[in-house]
N, C-alpha and C positions, 0 to 999 in steps of 0.2 A: 380496415382501420389501422392507423399507424400512430402510436403515441410518441410525442416528441420526448426523447430521453435525455437526461442531463449528462454532461461529461464528467467523468471521474478521473482523478489523478492516479496513475499507476504507481505502485510502490514496488520497485524491482527487488527480487530476492537477492541478497548480497552473497552470492555463491562464490564469486571470483576470489574474494579475500580469504574465504575459508579454504578454497582449493590451493591457494598460494602457500598457506601454512602447511596443509596436509601433504602437498606434493614435496615440499622441502623435507618434511619428516620422513617420508617414504624414501626419498633419494638417498639419505645417509643412514637410514636404519634398514631399509629393504625388508624382506620377509624371509628370514633365515629358515632353511629347511630343518625341521626337527620333528620328532614324534609327537611332541606336545602341541595341542591346539589344532591338530589336523582334523577339522570337523566338517569340511566341505570340499567340493570338487576343485581340483587344480585347473586354472584357466591359462596360466602362463608360467614359464620357468626361465631363469637366467642363471646358469651355473648351478649352485646349490641353493638358490633363492627361488621361492615359489609365491605366486599370487593366486589367491583362492576366492571363490564366489562370495563368501561371507565378508571378506576384506573389501571387495568392490562395493558391496551394499552400503558400506559406511560413506561412500562418496556420492551416492545417488540421491537427488532431491526427492523428498517424500511425495510431492504433488505430481510428479511426472507420470505420463501414461506408460503402458508396457512397451509400446513401440519406441517412445523417447528414451526410456530407461535402457533398452537394449542398445540403442545407438550410443548413448552416453557411456555405457559400460565398455563398449568397443573402444571409445576414445580413452577411457581410463587405462585399459590394457595396453594400448599403443603408447600412451604416455609413460606407463610404468616401464615397459621394455626400453624405451628411449632413455629413460632416466638411469636404468641399470648400466647401459652402455656408457653414458656420460660419467656416472659414478666410478666405474672401473677405470676409465681413462684419467679422471681427475685424481683418484687416489694414487695412481701410479706416477702421475706427473708432478703433483704438488706434495712436497715433504710435510709430514705431520698434519695433513689436511683434516683428518678426523678430530684431532685435538683442537685445531683452530675453530672448527664449527661447533664443537660440543657446547660451549656457552650459549650460542644462538639457539641450538636445538632445545636446550634446557629452558631457555626463555620462551620459545614457542610452546613447549609443553606446559609451562606455568600459565601462559595466556589462555590456552585451551581449557585447562582445568578451572581457571577462574571463570571463564565464560560459561562452562557447564554448571558450575556451582551456582552462579548467579541465576541461570535459567531455572535450575531446580528450586532455588529459593523463591523465585517469583511464581513458578507454577504451583508451589506448595501453599501459597497464601492468596488465592484469587479474591477472597473476601476483602482484602486490604485495598483493592484497586477498583472497587465499585464507586462510580462517580455519580452523584445526584445532580438533578437539574439545578438545584440551588447552588451547588459547587460551581457548575459551569457558568451560571449567571453572575455569581460573585467574581469569578475570575475575569469574565468579559467586562464587567463594570470597572474593575480595578486596572485592567491592562488593555483597555479599548484602543489605546494609541498604537498597539502592536498590529492592529487589524485595519490598516488603511488601504482603501481600494486603489489598485494601480490601473484601473480601466473603468469604463462606464458599464453598469449592470442594470438589467431591466427585469422586473417581475410583472408577469402578465398572464391573462387567460386568452386562449386562442382556440377557435373551433373552425374547421373547414369540412363542408359536407356538399354532396351533389344533390341533396334533397332540397327542393325549393319550398318557399313559403313557411320556413320554420321561425316565424316571428316570435314565438314564445321564448326562444333562446335569448332574445334581447332582454325581455323582462326578467328571466331567471338570472342572467348575468348582472342585471341592475340590482336585483335583490341581494345576491351575493352571500346569503346565509348558508349555514352548513347543510341544511336539508336540500336547498336548491342546487348547491354545488354537487352533492351526491347524486341528485336526480340527473344533472347534466352529464356527470361522468358515466353513469349507467347508460344513458342514451348514446353518448359518444362511443362507448365500447361496441355498440351495435351499428350505429348509423353514421359516425363521423369518418371522414377520409383521413384526417389528421387532427390531433388536438393536443392542447396543453392546459391541464386544469389543476396543476399542483402549485406549490408555493416557492419553487426554485427560482433563482435569478439566472438570467442568461446574458451572454455577451452581445455586443452590438451587432456583430456579423449575423448571428442567428436571427435576431430581430428583423434585420433588413431583408432576410430571405422570405419573410412573410409579407412584404410590402407590395408585391405585385398587385395592381388593381386598387390599392389603397389611395383614395383621391381626396383625403382630408388634410393634405400637407405632409410634413415629415413625420413618419410613424414614431420616431424617437421622441417627438414632442407631443405625443397624444396626451390629452388631458387625463389626469388620474381619475379612476373610477367612472369613466364615461365609456359607453359601449359603442363601437364603430362597426356597422355592417357594410360589407363591400363584396365585390365579385371578382373572381379570377377565371380566365378562360384559356384552355389549352386545346387547340383545334376546335372541335365541335362540343367539347365538354365544358359546361359552366359549373363552377364551384362557388358556394356561398360561404363567405368568411365572416367571423365575428371576433372582434378584438377588444380587449379591455386592459388598459394599463393599470397596474396596482401600485407600483413603486419604482422609483429610479434612484440608483446610487451612482453618484458622479465620481470621477477620478479624484482622489485626495480626500474623500469623505470616509468616515468610519463604516466598515462593512456591518450589515445587520447581523444580529446573533444567529439567525437561522443559517447564514452562509458559513459561519465559522464554528458552529456548535461541535461538530465531530472533531475538528482540529483541536479545540480546547479540551475535549474529553481525553484525547490521546496525550496532550501535553501534561494534564494533571496525572494521568495514569503513569506516564514515564517518570514524572517527578517523584511519585510515591514509590515506584519500583526502585529508583536510584537511592531514595532515602532508606528503604529497607535494606538494600545491599550495603550501603555505607555504614548503617548502624550495626548490622550483623558483623561486618568485618572489624569495625572498631571494638565491638564486644569480644570477638575472638582474639584480637591482638592483646587486649587488656587481660583476658583470662590467661593467655600464654605468658604474659609478662608477670602476672601475679603468682603463677606456679613455677616461675623460673625455667620455663621450657626454651627460652632463647635469651641470648645476651647480645646487646648492641655495643660493640667495642668502640666504634667511631660514631660520634654524634653528628 
């Protein structure tokens, strides 16, 4: 049995941007040798500078396997040593270089502090980002023009089995109520070769992959809620297929809520996170102003 699985968009971890900042900080700060803070094993040295295990750990993505972390740690060490060589040459060649980059380093430091504070703020108030189904539906109804389909999508049921004379499947698909669908899913888990019995929408290419042996015309134009039985043959093996089109979303139409629900939930959560961060920062600035902790000389 093979269940047809939906495709999910990958959300890459934004590691490169973080490394760019951290690498620059290391380049001009290094890790000066001192008795203070020597809490882990030294893994590399350059002159009086040291790189230690606990410092490398700050650079390792939390989700990596041990093998990947070891490889990545080696890359960090090589990068650190290379940076020390470049730093030494740069400081010798360029007059007052440390003074020139000091404002940039301070800006990088401020950016990192702001990011960590924002993350702490968000992590400390998870209850503020709970999104109800009503919130999602209201956002969808208000901003439906944001969710226009850029392709044709098809919602359908599909079962493929090598077991002959399963005529009851046609009646169950015709009924289409929750009890019959659950009954079909349980049967498919044991006896179907391939099946799709969920409510997801699929692109045209995946639909066409199912059309071998379909003799009712273009499968994209199958009548809604009509069950089509047909056969597929590979060598001496005959498979019995059942197809039911549930819905079609054409290019340029508004995507149904089920297709954008998770996206809307993330949008609402991000809006609330940003609102919390903005409100907190505004409050802190006003408190600092009210207690005369800063002065703005130039407006």
